C-alpha positions in Angstrom: 0.0 0.0 0.0 1.3 3.4 -1.0 0.1 6.8 0.2 1.2 10.1 -1.3 0.3 13.5 0.1 -1.9 15.5 -2.3 -2.6 19.1 -1.6 -5.7 19.0 -3.7 -7.4 16.6 -1.3 -6.9 18.4 2.1 -9.6 16.3 3.9 -7.8 13.0 3.4 -6.3 12.1 6.8 -2.6 11.5 7.3 -1.3 8.3 8.7 -1.0 8.5 12.5 1.6 7.0 14.8 0.3 6.2 18.3 -2.9 8.0 17.2 -1.1 11.3 16.4 -1.2 12.4 12.8 2.2 12.9 11.1 1.4 16.5 10.5 1.1 17.1 14.3 4.5 15.5 14.6 5.9 18.0 12.1 6.4 15.3 9.4 5.0 14.5 6.0 5.3 11.5 3.8 7.9 11.7 1.0 7.2 10.4 -2.5 7.9 6.8 -1.6 5.1 7.0 1.0 4.3 3.9 3.0 5.3 0.4 1.9 3.6 -2.5 3.7 5.2 -5.9 3.0 3.2 -9.0 2.6 2.6 -11.2 5.7 4.0 -14.7 5.0 2.7 -17.9 6.6 5.2 -19.8 8.8 5.4 -23.3 7.3 7.3 -26.4 8.1 7.8 -29.6 6.0 9.8 -32.7 6.4 11.1 -35.4 3.9 9.9 -38.9 4.8 11.3 -42.1 3.2 8.7 -44.1 1.4 6.4 -41.1 0.9 6.0 -38.9 -2.1 6.5 -35.2 -1.5 7.0 -33.8 1.9 5.1 -34.2 5.2 3.4 -30.9 6.2 4.2 -30.1 9.8 2.9 -26.6 9.7 1.2 -25.4 12.9 -2.3 -24.1 12.1 -4.7 -21.8 13.9 -8.3 -23.0 14.7 -9.4 -22.0 11.2 -6.8 -24.3 9.5 -4.6 -21.4 8.4 -0.9 -21.3 9.0 0.3 -18.8 11.6 1.7 -15.6 10.0 5.1 -14.1 10.6 5.6 -10.3 11.2 5.4 -7.9 8.3 7.7 -5.0 7.6 6.3 -1.5 7.2 8.4 1.4 5.9 7.6 5.1 6.1 9.7 7.6 4.2 9.3 10.9 6.0 10.5 14.4 5.7 10.3 17.6 7.8 10.9 21.2 6.6 11.3 24.4 8.4 13.9 26.2 10.5 16.7 24.4 12.2 15.0 24.6 15.6 11.8 23.2 14.2 13.5 20.3 12.5 15.5 19.5 15.6 12.3 19.4 17.7 10.7 17.1 15.1 13.7 14.8 15.2 13.6 14.5 18.9 9.9 13.8 19.0 10.2 11.0 16.4 13.4 9.6 17.9 11.7 9.2 21.3 9.7 6.4 19.7 12.6 4.5 18.3 12.9 1.1 19.9 9.3 1.2 21.3 6.2 -0.6 20.2 4.0 1.8 18.2 0.7 1.7 16.3 0.2 2.9 12.8 -3.3 3.8 11.6 -4.5 5.2 8.3 -7.8 6.4 6.9 -10.5 3.6 6.9 -8.3 0.6 7.7 -10.3 -1.7 10.1 -7.7 -1.4 12.9 -4.1 -0.4 13.4 -0.8 -2.1 12.8 1.4 -2.6 15.9 5.1 -3.3 16.1 8.5 -2.1 17.2 9.9 0.9 15.4 13.4 1.7 14.3 14.8 4.8 12.5 17.4 5.0 9.7 20.0 7.7 9.4 18.9 11.3 9.1 19.6 12.9 5.7 19.8 16.7 6.4 19.3 19.2 3.6 21.0 22.6 3.6 20.8 25.8 1.7 24.1 27.4 2.3 24.5 27.8 6.1 20.9 27.1 6.8 19.2 23.7 7.3 15.9 23.6 5.4 14.8 19.9 5.6 15.5 16.4 6.8 14.7 13.0 5.5 14.4 9.7 7.4 13.1 6.2 7.0 11.1 4.7 9.9 10.6 0.9 9.9 8.1 -1.0 11.9 8.4 -4.8 12.6 4.7 -5.2 12.7 2.2 -7.8 13.8 0.7 -9.4 10.7 -2.9 -8.4 11.5 -4.7 -5.2 11.8 -5.8 -4.9 15.4 -9.3 -3.4 15.7 -11.0 -1.4 18.4 -12.0 -3.2 21.6 -15.4 -4.8 21.5 -17.3 -5.6 24.7 -20.2 -8.0 25.0 -22.4 -8.9 27.9 -23.1 -12.6 28.5 -25.9 -14.4 30.3 -26.0 -17.7 32.2 -26.5 -20.5 29.7 -26.2 -20.3 25.9 -24.9 -17.2 24.2 -24.5 -16.4 20.5 -22.1 -13.7 19.6 -20.7 -12.4 16.2 -17.0 -11.7 16.2 -15.7 -9.2 13.7 -12.5 -9.6 11.7 -11.3 -12.6 9.7 -8.8 -14.2 12.1 -9.1 -15.8 15.5 -8.7 -13.4 18.4 -8.1 -13.8 22.1 -10.8 -12.5 24.5 -10.6 -11.2 28.1 -13.4 -12.5 30.3 -14.9 -10.8 33.4 -17.1 -13.1 35.5 -19.1 -12.8 38.7 -19.7 -16.2 40.4 -23.2 -17.3 41.3 -23.9 -17.7 45.0 -22.3 -20.8 46.4 -20.8 -21.8 43.0 -17.7 -23.9 43.3 -17.1 -24.1 39.5 -17.4 -21.4 36.9 -16.9 -22.4 33.3 -17.2 -21.2 29.7 -17.6 -23.6 26.8 -17.6 -23.3 23.1 -18.9 -25.7 20.5 -15.5 -27.0 19.4 -14.8 -29.0 22.6 -13.0 -26.2 24.5 -13.7 -25.4 28.2 -12.2 -22.7 30.3 -13.0 -23.3 34.0 -12.0 -22.5 37.5 -12.9 -24.8 40.4 -12.6 -24.7 44.2 -13.5 -26.9 47.2 -15.3 -23.9 48.6 -17.6 -21.3 47.1 -15.9 -18.9 44.7 -16.4 -15.3 45.7 -15.2 -12.1 44.1 -14.5 -10.9 40.6 -12.9 -13.3 38.1 -10.8 -11.8 35.3 -9.2 -14.0 32.6 -6.9 -12.8 29.9 -6.3 -15.4 27.3 -3.8 -13.6 25.2 -0.7 -15.9 24.8 1.6 -12.9 25.4 0.3 -12.1 28.9 -2.1 -14.9 29.8 -3.4 -14.8 33.4 -6.4 -15.7 35.6 -7.2 -13.7 38.7 -9.9 -14.0 41.4 -10.2 -10.9 43.5 -6.9 -9.7 42.1 -5.1 -12.9 43.2 -3.4 -15.1 40.6 -5.2 -18.4 40.2 -4.8 -21.4 37.9 -7.6 -22.8 35.8 -8.5 -26.5 35.9 -6.0 -28.9 34.3 -8.6 -29.7 31.6 -9.0 -26.1 30.6 -8.2 -24.5 27.3 -7.5 -20.8 26.8 -9.4 -20.8 23.5 -9.7 -18.0 21.0 -12.9 -16.6 19.4 -13.3 -17.5 15.8 -14.4 -14.9 13.2 -18.1 -15.0 12.6 -20.7 -16.7 14.9 -19.6 -18.2 18.2 -21.8 -20.3 20.5 -20.7 -20.0 24.2 -22.2 -21.6 27.3 -21.7 -20.0 30.7 -22.3 -21.8 33.9 -21.7 -20.9 37.6 -21.9 -17.1 37.0 -24.6 -14.5 37.4 -23.0 -11.8 35.3 -20.3 -11.9 32.7 -18.8 -10.0 29.8 -16.0 -10.5 27.3 -13.9 -8.0 25.5 -11.8 -8.6 22.4 -10.0 -6.7 19.7 -10.8 -8.1 16.2 -7.9 -9.2 14.0 -8.0 -8.6 10.3 -5.6 -9.8 7.7 -5.5 -7.8 4.4 
């Protein structure tokens, strides 16, 4: 995807880093604009004697798709103005180098997220005065666009919810145990159950984050383990059937993932 700044279309929004449009950071896109590389599936195959071809050992997500590797995003940027203005712009952008940033643009159904690095500054001079600078910002980005958080209330028993996006995503659950409940569980229709059990009544707020990067389960703020048979299952794009038991009130929150 390429984007070029056009003065004849002033209402088109600039890309934004961490929600801040490039213009407010005192930068504009150069002619090369933004280049977003393809996301490539991570595959694995193995030769096996007595078998034609190769054995496919690729790990797949619940939809049968191979997991994707990161994608590279490159922004070619320039800043113009006086030397003090350019220095201020450099400092603001360089403060983000090495950090995880988000990149959003126009009507994309979410934002890219990844760690940013900066190339060398290419300063432009007119005699003794600096008039501009050029730089390339690179983002080692998650392959999917990460959408806005969605929150859904659940009731005891069967629930049908529609999940946006086109890739499985990881929900956060918030549950209030029913009176005297010793087990609280959530089931889907694919054989997955996420449950917490106790020998005494469970009391207090239960919060479960299923994201593999920071997975945890807490009861009243205290870290707790789910049952051994539990799965931290994702939500699939489209319709999901969920069954809630042992809770009087519950909700889930998720950020839809979209591959384009």
